[in-house]
C-alpha positions in Angstrom: -21.3 14.0 53.3 -20.2 10.4 54.7 -19.4 7.3 52.2 -21.9 4.5 52.5 -18.8 2.5 53.9 -18.2 5.2 56.7 -21.2 4.4 58.4 -20.0 0.9 59.7 -17.1 2.4 61.1 -18.7 5.2 63.0 -20.3 4.7 66.7 -23.8 5.0 66.2 -25.2 5.7 69.8 -28.9 6.7 68.6 -31.4 6.0 66.3 -31.3 9.8 65.5 -28.0 9.9 64.3 -28.3 6.5 62.3 -31.1 8.6 60.3 -29.3 11.6 59.9 -26.4 9.7 58.5 -28.3 7.1 56.0 -31.7 8.5 55.2 -30.8 10.2 51.9 -28.0 8.2 50.7 -28.2 6.7 46.9 -28.3 2.9 48.4 -30.3 1.0 50.5 -29.3 0.8 54.6 -31.0 -1.2 57.4 -29.7 -1.8 60.4 -30.4 -5.3 62.2 -29.9 -5.9 66.1 -28.5 -9.0 67.7 -31.3 -10.5 67.6 -31.9 -10.6 63.8 -34.7 -8.2 63.5 -34.4 -4.7 61.5 -34.5 -1.7 63.4 -34.1 0.8 60.9 -34.3 1.5 57.5 -33.7 4.3 55.0 -35.7 5.5 52.5 -33.7 3.8 49.5 -34.0 0.8 51.3 -38.1 1.0 51.4 -37.8 1.8 47.8 -36.0 -0.8 46.6 -37.5 -3.4 48.8 -40.5 -2.3 47.8 -41.9 -2.0 51.4 -43.4 0.5 53.8 -41.7 1.2 57.1 -44.2 -0.8 59.2 -43.7 -3.9 57.3 -40.0 -3.7 57.0 -39.3 -2.9 60.9 -39.1 -6.4 62.7 -38.3 -8.6 59.9 -35.4 -10.9 59.9 -33.4 -12.5 56.9 -35.1 -15.9 58.1 -38.7 -14.2 57.2 -39.9 -16.7 53.9 -41.6 -13.8 52.8 -38.2 -12.3 51.0 -38.1 -15.3 48.6 -34.6 -14.7 48.2 -32.7 -16.4 45.0 -29.5 -16.5 44.7 -27.2 -15.5 41.4 -28.5 -19.0 40.0 -31.8 -18.9 40.7 -31.7 -21.2 43.2 -34.0 -20.7 46.6 -31.3 -19.0 49.4 -32.3 -20.0 52.8 -32.6 -17.3 55.4 -29.3 -18.6 56.8 -27.5 -17.7 53.9 -28.5 -14.4 53.5 -25.5 -11.7 54.6 -26.8 -10.5 57.4 -27.7 -14.0 59.0 -24.1 -14.8 58.0 -22.7 -11.5 59.8 -24.7 -12.1 62.5 -23.5 -15.6 63.4 -19.8 -15.1 62.4 -19.4 -11.3 63.4 -17.5 -11.2 60.1 -18.4 -8.9 57.5 -20.1 -10.6 54.4 -19.5 -8.5 51.3 -20.5 -7.9 47.5 -23.5 -11.2 47.6 -26.0 -10.8 44.4 -29.4 -11.9 45.2 -32.7 -11.4 44.0 -35.6 -10.3 46.5 -39.3 -10.6 45.8 -41.1 -7.5 46.2 -44.8 -8.4 47.3 -46.4 -5.2 46.4 -45.0 -4.6 43.0 -45.2 -8.5 42.2 -41.7 -8.1 40.7 -38.1 -9.4 41.4 -35.4 -6.9 42.3 -31.4 -7.8 42.2 -29.5 -6.2 44.7 -25.6 -6.2 45.6 -25.5 -6.5 49.1 -22.7 -6.2 51.9 -23.2 -6.8 55.6 -20.8 -5.3 58.0 -21.4 -6.2 62.2 -20.1 -3.7 64.5 -18.9 -5.1 67.8 -18.6 -3.4 71.0 -14.9 -3.2 73.1 -15.8 -6.5 74.8 -16.4 -8.1 71.0 -20.0 -8.5 71.6 -22.3 -7.8 68.6 -24.3 -4.4 69.1 -25.6 -4.6 65.4 -25.0 -5.4 61.6 -25.2 -2.8 58.8 -26.4 -3.7 55.9 -25.8 -1.6 52.7 -27.6 -2.6 49.4 -28.1 -1.1 45.6 -29.8 -2.4 42.6 -28.2 -4.1 40.0 -31.3 -5.2 38.2 -30.4 -4.3 34.8 -26.9 -5.5 34.8 -28.5 -8.9 36.0 -31.1 -8.8 33.2 -27.9 -8.1 30.6 -25.9 -10.8 32.1 -28.7 -13.6 32.1 -29.5 -12.2 28.2 -26.3 -12.5 27.2 -26.0 -16.0 28.7 -28.8 -17.1 26.8 -27.5 -15.8 23.5 -24.3 -17.6 24.4 -26.2 -20.6 24.7 -28.1 -20.1 21.6 -25.2 -19.4 19.6 -23.5 -22.7 20.7 -26.3 -24.8 20.1 -26.7 -23.5 16.6 -23.0 -23.7 15.9 -23.2 -28.0 17.7 -25.6 -28.7 15.5 -23.6 -28.0 12.1 -22.7 -31.4 10.4 -19.6 -29.7 9.5 -16.3 -29.1 11.8 -16.6 -25.8 13.0 -13.2 -24.9 15.1 -11.9 -21.7 16.7 -8.4 -21.2 17.5 -6.7 -18.3 19.3 -3.6 -16.8 18.2 -1.4 -19.7 20.2 -3.0 -22.5 18.5 -5.2 -23.4 22.0 -8.9 -24.4 21.0 -11.3 -22.0 22.2 -14.2 -23.6 20.1 -14.9 -27.2 18.8 -18.6 -28.1 17.7 -20.2 -31.5 18.5 -19.4 -32.7 14.7 -15.6 -32.5 15.5 -15.9 -35.1 18.3 -18.6 -37.4 16.2 -16.2 -37.5 13.5 -13.1 -38.0 15.0 -14.2 -40.5 18.2 -12.5 -38.7 20.4 -14.6 -36.8 23.2 -15.1 -33.3 23.5 -13.1 -33.1 26.8 -10.1 -35.2 25.5 -10.0 -33.1 22.1 -9.5 -29.7 24.2 -6.7 -31.5 25.6 -5.0 -32.7 22.7 -1.9 -30.3 20.9 -3.3 -28.0 17.8 -4.1 -29.8 14.8 -2.7 -33.6 16.2 -5.5 -35.3 14.3 -3.6 -34.2 10.9 -1.9 -37.0 9.8 1.9 -36.6 9.3 2.4 -35.9 5.8 -0.1 -33.4 5.6 1.2 -31.4 8.7 3.2 -28.8 7.1 0.7 -28.1 4.2 -1.8 -27.4 7.2 0.4 -25.1 8.9 1.2 -23.2 5.7 -2.4 -22.8 5.1 -2.7 -21.2 8.7 -0.2 -19.0 8.2 -1.6 -17.9 4.8 -5.1 -17.4 6.7 -3.0 -14.7 8.8 -1.7 -12.8 6.4 -5.0 -13.3 3.7 -7.4 -12.8 6.6 -9.3 -15.3 4.8 -8.8 -18.8 2.8 -11.2 -20.0 0.6 -10.0 -23.6 0.4 -7.0 -25.9 1.5 -7.2 -29.7 2.0 -5.9 -32.0 4.4 -6.4 -35.5 5.7 -7.3 -36.6 9.6 -7.1 -39.5 11.3 -10.0 -41.0 13.9 -9.8 -42.8 16.9 -10.3 -46.3 15.1 -7.5 -45.2 12.5 -9.4 -44.7 9.6 -8.6 -41.6 7.4 -10.9 -38.8 5.9 -10.3 -36.3 3.7 -11.0 -32.9 4.7 -11.5 -29.5 2.9 -11.5 -26.0 5.1 -12.2 -22.5 4.8 -11.1 -19.9 7.6 -11.4 -16.5 8.6 -8.7 -14.6 10.6 -9.9 -12.0 13.1 -6.9 -9.3 13.3 -8.4 -7.5 16.4 -9.0 -10.8 18.7 -6.6 -12.9 17.1 -8.5 -16.0 16.4 -9.0 -18.1 13.6 -12.5 -19.7 12.7 -12.2 -22.6 10.5 -14.7 -24.9 8.7 -14.1 -28.3 7.8 -16.0 -30.7 5.7 -15.5 -34.2 5.1 -14.7 -34.8 1.6 -14.0 -38.2 1.7 -16.5 -40.0 -0.3 -15.9 -37.9 -2.9 -12.5 -38.8 -3.2 -13.6 -42.1 -3.3 -15.5 -42.1 -6.4 -13.1 -41.0 -9.3 -15.8 -41.0 -11.8 -17.2 -38.1 -10.0 -14.1 -36.3 -9.6 -15.0 -33.4 -11.7 -18.5 -32.9 -10.4 -17.4 -33.2 -6.6 -14.7 -30.4 -6.9 -17.3 -28.5 -8.5 -19.4 -29.1 -5.4 -16.9 -28.6 -3.4 -15.5 -25.4 -5.0 -19.2 -24.2 -5.0 -19.5 -24.6 -1.4 -16.5 -23.3 -0.1 -17.7 -20.1 -1.8 -20.7 -20.1 0.0 -19.3 -20.7 3.1 -16.5 -17.6 2.5 -19.6 -15.7 1.2 -21.2 -16.4 4.7 -18.1 -15.8 6.4 -18.1 -12.4 4.7 -21.3 -11.6 4.1 -22.3 -8.2 6.2 -26.0 -8.4 6.0 -28.9 -11.0 4.2 -29.0 -9.3 0.5 -25.1 -10.2 0.2 -26.0 -13.6 0.3 -28.9 -12.9 -1.8 -27.0 -11.0 -4.1 -23.7 -13.5 -4.1 -25.3 -16.6 -3.9 -27.1 -17.1 -7.5 -23.6 -15.9 -9.4 -21.7 -18.6 -7.4 -24.2 -21.1 -8.3 -24.0 -20.1 -11.7 -20.2 -19.5 -12.3 -18.9 -21.8 -9.4 -21.6 -24.4 -9.7 -22.1 -24.8 -13.0 -25.6 -24.7 -12.6 -27.6 -23.0 -15.6 -29.9 -21.1 -13.4 -30.2 -19.7 -10.3 -32.7 -17.3 -8.6 -33.9 -16.0 -4.9 -37.3 -15.6 -4.5 -38.8 -13.8 -1.5 -42.0 -14.9 0.2 -44.9 -12.4 0.0 -47.6 -13.4 2.1 -50.0 -10.4 1.0 -50.6 -11.4 -2.6 -49.5 -15.3 -1.4 -46.7 -15.1 -3.8 -43.2 -15.7 -4.6 -41.2 -12.2 -5.7 -38.2 -13.0 -7.6 -35.2 -10.7 -6.2 -31.8 -11.7 -7.7 -30.7 -13.8 -10.6 -28.3 -15.0 -12.2 -27.5 -17.4 -15.9 -30.6 -18.4 -18.2 -33.0 -16.4 -17.3 -34.7 -15.1 -21.1 -37.8 -14.2 -19.4 -38.5 -17.3 -17.3 -39.1 -15.2 -14.0 -41.8 -13.1 -16.1 -43.8 -16.4 -16.3 -43.2 -17.5 -13.0 -44.6 -14.5 -11.3 -47.9 -14.9 -13.1 -48.0 -19.3 -12.4 -46.9 -19.0 -8.6 -48.5 -19.3 -5.2 -47.2 -20.2 -1.7 -51.1 -21.8 -1.2 -51.7 -25.5 -1.1 -53.0 -25.2 -4.9 -51.6 -26.7 -8.3 -49.8 -23.4 -8.9 -48.1 -23.6 -5.4 -47.5 -27.6 -5.3 -44.5 -27.5 -6.9 -41.0 -27.8 -5.3 -40.6 -23.5 -5.0 -44.1 -23.3 -3.6 -43.8 -26.2 -1.1 -40.5 -25.0 0.2 -42.2 -21.9 1.0 -45.1 -23.9 2.7 -43.0 -26.6 4.7 -39.6 -24.9 5.1 -37.6 -28.0 3.6 -35.7 -28.7 0.4 -37.5 -29.9 -2.8 -35.8 -31.5 -5.9 -37.0 -32.5 -9.0 -34.8 -35.0 -10.9 -36.8 -35.2 -14.3 -38.8 -32.4 -15.1 -40.3 -33.8 -18.4 -42.1 -36.1 -16.2 -42.5 -35.1 -12.9 -46.2 -34.2 -12.4 -45.6 -31.4 -10.2 -44.1 -29.5 -12.7 -46.8 -29.7 -15.5 -47.4 -26.1 -14.7 -44.0 -25.0 -15.8 -42.7 -27.7 -17.6 -42.6 -26.5 -21.3 -41.3 -23.0 -20.3 -38.2 -24.8 -18.5 -37.6 -27.7 -20.7 -37.6 -24.9 -24.2 -34.8 -23.4 -21.8 -32.7 -26.5 -21.3 -33.6 -26.9 -17.6 -33.9 -30.7 -16.8 -33.5 -30.8 -12.8 -34.4 -28.2 -10.2 -33.6 -28.0 -6.5 -35.2 -25.4 -4.0 -33.7 -24.5 -0.6 -36.0 -22.5 2.1 -34.3 -19.5 3.8 -35.1 -19.6 7.2 -35.1 -17.3 10.6 -36.4 -18.4 13.6 -38.5 -21.6 11.8 -40.1 -19.4 9.4 -39.3 -19.6 5.5 -38.9 -16.1 4.5 -37.4 -16.6 0.9 -36.5 -19.6 -1.5 -33.1 -20.2 -3.4 -34.0 -22.3 -6.6 -31.0 -23.7 -8.8 -31.7 -25.2 -12.1 -29.2 -28.1 -14.1 -28.7 -29.2 -17.6 -29.0 -32.7 -17.2 -31.4 -35.1 -15.8 -31.1 -37.1 -12.6 -28.5 -34.6 -11.7 -28.8 -34.5 -7.9 -27.2 -37.2 -6.0 -27.2 -38.4 -2.4 -24.1 -36.9 -2.4 -24.8 -33.5 -4.0 -28.4 -33.3 -1.8 -26.2 -33.8 1.2 -23.8 -31.2 0.1 -26.9 -28.8 -0.6 -28.4 -29.3 2.5 -25.5 -28.6 4.2 -25.1 -25.3 2.4 -28.7 -24.7 3.7 -28.1 -25.2 7.0 -24.8 -22.8 6.8 -26.6 -20.3 5.0 -29.9 -20.5 7.3 -27.3 -20.2 10.6 -25.9 -17.1 8.9 -29.4 -15.8 8.5 -30.7 -16.5 12.1 -26.6 -14.7 13.4 -27.8 -11.8 11.0 -31.4 -11.9 12.8 -30.0 -12.1 16.3 -27.3 -9.2 15.4 -29.8 -7.0 14.3 -31.9 -7.4 17.0 -29.1 -6.4 19.3 -27.9 -3.8 17.4 -29.9 -2.2 14.9 -33.1 -2.1 17.4 -32.4 1.6 17.8 -32.0 2.2 13.9 -34.9 0.2 13.5 -36.9 2.5 15.9 -35.7 5.8 14.1 -36.7 4.4 10.9 -40.4 3.5 12.4 -40.7 7.1 14.1 -39.8 8.9 10.7 -42.4 6.5 8.8 -45.0 7.4 11.3 -43.6 10.8 11.2 -44.1 11.5 7.5 -47.2 9.0 7.1 -50.5 10.9 6.1 -52.3 8.3 8.4 -53.3 9.5 11.6 -51.3 7.9 14.3 -51.8 7.9 18.0 -50.3 6.1 21.2 -51.9 6.1 24.3 -50.6 4.5 27.9 -53.0 1.6 29.5 -55.2 4.8 30.9 -55.8 6.4 27.4 -53.8 9.3 27.8 -51.9 10.5 24.7 -48.1 9.9 24.6 -47.6 10.5 20.9 -49.4 11.7 17.8 -47.8 11.7 14.5 -48.3 15.2 12.2 -51.3 13.6 10.6 -53.2 13.4 13.7 -52.5 16.8 14.7 -53.4 17.8 11.0 -57.0 16.0 11.7 -57.5 17.2 15.2 -56.0 20.8 15.3 -54.0 20.2 18.6 -50.0 20.0 18.6 -48.2 17.1 20.5 -47.6 19.2 23.2 -51.0 19.9 23.9 -52.0 16.4 23.9 -49.4 14.5 25.2 -50.9 13.9 29.1 -54.3 14.3 27.8 -56.8 11.9 28.0 -58.0 11.0 24.6 -62.1 11.8 25.5 -60.7 15.3 24.9 -61.9 14.0 21.4 -65.2 13.6 22.3 -68.1 14.8 20.1 -71.4 13.2 21.9 -72.0 10.9 19.0 -70.4 7.7 20.7 -72.2 6.5 23.8 -70.8 5.6 27.1 -71.4 1.9 26.5 -69.8 1.8 23.4 -66.8 3.3 24.9 -67.2 0.6 27.6 -67.2 -2.3 25.0 -64.6 -0.7 22.9 -62.2 -0.6 26.6 -63.1 -4.4 27.3 -62.1 -5.5 23.9 -58.8 -3.9 23.8 -58.1 -4.5 27.6 -58.5 -8.3 26.6 -55.8 -8.2 24.0 -58.2 -7.9 21.3 -58.1 -5.0 18.2 -60.9 -2.9 17.6 -62.0 -1.2 15.1 -65.1 1.0 14.0 -65.9 4.4 13.3 -65.8 7.6 15.4 -67.2 11.0 15.1 -64.3 13.6 16.8 -64.3 17.2 17.7 -61.4 19.4 16.5 -59.8 21.6 18.8 -61.9 24.4 16.7 -65.2 22.6 17.9 -65.8 21.4 14.3 -66.9 17.5 13.7 -65.1 15.3 11.4 -65.8 11.2 10.8 -62.9 8.8 11.1 -62.4 4.8 10.5 -60.2 3.9 13.6 -58.0 1.0 14.8 -57.4 0.3 18.6 -54.7 -2.3 18.7 -52.9 -3.2 22.6 -48.8 -3.7 22.8 -47.7 -6.0 25.1 -44.5 -6.4 26.6 -42.2 -9.7 26.9 -44.2 -11.1 29.7 -47.4 -10.3 28.0 -48.5 -7.1 30.2 -50.4 -4.6 28.1 -48.0 -1.2 28.0 -49.7 0.9 25.4 -52.8 1.2 22.5 -51.8 2.2 19.2 -54.6 3.7 17.5 -54.5 4.2 13.5 -57.3 6.9 11.9 -58.4 7.4 8.6 -60.3 10.6 7.6 -63.5 9.6 6.4 -65.5 12.7 6.7 -65.8 13.4 3.3 -67.0 10.0 2.7 -69.6 10.4 5.4 -70.7 13.9 3.6 -71.2 12.4 0.2 -73.3 9.3 1.4 -75.6 11.6 3.3 -75.9 13.5 0.1 -76.9 10.2 -2.0 -79.0 9.4 1.0 -81.0 12.7 0.9 -81.5 12.6 -2.7 -82.6 9.4 -3.0 -85.1 10.3 -0.2 -86.1 13.3 -2.2 -86.8 11.2 -5.5 -88.8 8.8 -3.4 -90.8 12.1 -2.3 -91.4 13.1 -5.9 -92.5 10.1 -7.3 -95.1 9.5 -4.5 -96.3 13.0 -5.0 -96.4 12.6 -8.9 -97.3 9.1 -9.1 -101.0 9.9 -9.2 -100.9 12.7 -11.7 -99.1 10.4 -14.2 -102.0 7.4 -13.6 -105.0 9.9 -14.7 -103.9 10.7 -18.1 -102.3 7.5 -18.8 -105.6 5.8 -17.8 -107.3 7.8 -20.1 -105.2 7.1 -23.0 -105.4 3.9 -22.4 -109.3 3.1 -22.1 -109.3 5.5 -26.0 -106.7 2.8 -27.0 -109.2 0.4 -26.0 -112.4 2.1 -27.7 -110.4 2.1 -30.9 -110.1 -1.5 -31.0 -114.2 -2.0 -31.3 -115.8 -1.7 -35.0 -119.1 0.2 -33.8 -117.4 3.7 -33.0 -118.0 5.9 -36.1 -115.4 7.8 -37.7 -116.3 11.0 -36.2 -116.4 9.8 -32.4 -113.0 8.2 -33.3 -111.8 11.9 -34.5 -113.4 12.9 -31.1 -111.4 10.4 -29.1 -108.3 10.9 -30.9 -108.5 14.8 -29.9 -109.1 13.5 -26.3 -106.1 10.9 -27.0 -103.5 14.2 -27.9 -105.1 16.0 -25.1 -104.1 13.5 -22.5 -100.6 12.5 -23.9 -99.8 16.6 -23.9 -101.2 16.8 -20.4 -98.8 13.3 -19.4 -95.7 15.1 -21.4 -95.9 17.8 -18.8 -96.4 15.9 -16.0 -93.3 13.7 -16.8 -91.0 17.4 -17.6 -92.6 18.8 -14.3 -91.0 15.3 -12.6 -87.5 16.0 -14.7 -87.5 19.6 -13.2 -88.2 18.6 -9.7 -85.5 15.3 -9.9 -82.7 17.7 -11.2 -83.3 20.3 -8.5 
């Protein structure tokens, strides 16, 4: 069989020979005549371009209906089409990526295109053969990669700290915007300067030694040096870093600690804060998953930061609470009280630092718990444990607060502006790391999540089904099979109306379809028919599934078997109906003896009745009471029946 590249080297004298050569190739092939019109195309070309032969034959590269765009997403004029260039220059044009609009499917296909002209012996153009293959998936991945790279760079550039990446030779691979802002150089200028050129001469050797230590140990938690800005200002910096042995990259995070050095009276506190920050950054650099941060940050806050108590609380939207997850320090039962007196709603229990942090996604602090009205609910429990100040930081992913980190100090007015700034930076780094985890998780563990979800659905006792947009089964879980009596193979590709029992009208079905096709969820009751013909009732929930373009791709149905509930309700209704009938049948039997009894009671109240008459009426009264008793017993027997 001829290779696609051989096509242009053969002398194709007839259309029949051309068709025979290219019709079954796995790449699209079309032939342009010297007037630029298409005269022939193979099956693959029609498939890729989404056109019929009648629609394609006669079209030229200049036809505006192609709506061709280049790799940058810009409109590509007809004269820039590879076929047009080959027609004009009589020279081949190879490996051009284009996006072509397909009018029938209303989508765009990306193709890798080459156009090769064929000349006769007099160098006159005979035809141009265009070959192309689909590269949409590769293009999609390239676009996604570019978007991810831009997002990561944007996150890094938004950091207040210096973030620098060097290769093994000391060449700068990445500089955050903060480097330029702090040192006063432009980013372009910084990339041209020698490595560590801003480090003052006295600290140069110490910096080189720290980098060598970093390469040996893999990570470095802390080293200091001083940098000189364009204006000549000397700034003190602390650094933490990591060495990637595989890529031979050095990752450095630098913090400006100039203000800490200026205030000697805050030296001990500044060192504690610095070490706390460094440990957190080291934790961020080495954490493999979010739980590593949660599990480590509380211990660092207490053991390194010098705080009395710290805990991580997870957001619980269902119960509108904050659930403590990890803590360190003087807990002494405080979290049990906290769980009972906390909310994320805008109520008194939710207006302390923790509740507001979850709701607003902001850092909140209280520098005097004893006087702050927002802490009234928790004041006594907090003060008796020696906590005088508190601060909460939001843990956010994709602009949504998923948890809060609360820390408590044993001094009033503990959180100075300097400390709040550092805590803000720590919070930003934590959230940056959490967003990185989320991004990596989306790209690297999606399949694992799918497997986990599949297992959960498979093991669920709730019946679950997935259909296509036309209502044909694509999947049912074992619980659905148990309810319906069908197995998965029997239902796959079969329409859901196989379960119809006749209890639901066509109008009701029409209303259901109108709702879910309008991207709304539906819930209600169905009576289904099992494979064996028996009936069962379900409470059903049906929801549409949309892709990233907002197009419905599937429907998910969840069914809860309520047959027993229906039967119980029906039994109760029948019994109530029977009781009503009994009451109606027996009421007149009760009224007759009761009326006689009441009449004789009235007679006994008259003084003119003799003793003999009283004895006679008393006997009548006894007979009527016995008759009434018999009626009541008969009613009881019927009721029990």
